[in-house]
C-alpha positions, 0 to 999 in steps of 0.5 A: 500500500503506497501513499502520495508524498506530502509535498512539503517533506524534504527531498531525501526520503527514507524508504518505507518497508511494507508492514509484515502483516500486509505481506503475510496476512498471518493466515494461521492467526485465528487458530493461534489465538484460539489455542492461546485462549484454550491455554496452549503454551506452545501457541503463546510462545509462537505468538511471542516469537512472531510479534516480539521483535517488531514490538521491541523495535517500536519501543526502542524507536520511541524510548531510545533505551534498550532496557526500557524498550525490553521492559515495555515489550514484556509489559505489552506482551503480558497485557496482550496475553491477559486480554487476548479475549478482548481482541476484536478482529472486526475492529482492526488487525492484531498487529495494530492492536499490539502496536497500540498497546506498546505505544501506550506502555511507552508513554507510561514509561516516559511518565515514570521516568524522564528518559534521556534523548541522547541514547542513540547507539542502536539507531539502526533499528529505526530503519531510517538510516541511509543504506550501507554503501558498496564495499568497493567505495571507501569514500562512500563508506566514510561519508555514511559513517559521518551521516550516521552520526549527523542523523543521530544528532538530528534525531535526538532533537525530536520530541517523544511524539515525533519519535513515535511518528518516525518509529511507526512510519519508517521503523514499522512501515505503516501507512498514515491511516494505520499510524492514526489508529495506533496513536489515536489521532486524525490521519492528518495529525499523523501526516503532520507529525511526520512532516514536522519530524522531517522539517526538524531533521532538516533544520538540525542537519547541514546542507552538505549532510542533507545533500549527501544523505539524499545521494546515499538514499538514491543508491 
């Protein structure tokens, strides 16, 4: 599913990968849920293994701290398992339901603890970094390393709500409609947050870094 580009976004655009659920549709999901509701521990393990990696990436993208992201992952999965009977497939995709739970737990974590916005060592999990340049181009590799640092510095300037938008849009490959459902806002607000994130990133990066980033993303 592809959406029209917002014209006010900067020219360099991270590639948005399609959400896993849209690619697979999880045809065995109803059976897995039914087995979980019947107390099948193997089914619980299967659900955890399938969804935990994406939920961790989302939590890390929002909180920027691996330990807090792990805590949120565990809280989110425990809540989901305890409330599995409340999931209504008619109201939305299971993955969307899990993302909504995770975003809520991330917000709770921020309220419990003033999280720093400078822990960006594992920023690659966000999915917004430029692609690794070819091995035969040492100059491009050096530029890539510099851009990683520049992008990390720029991303630390984003507010938590804008980081949520970046993590959902580029880390999870969601459409604006799906984002709006998860963060409980109008679709235009989701679009606006992504646009504002882009604008803030542009302000935080030099013109040279922006140009180099655009070139690398075109590889």
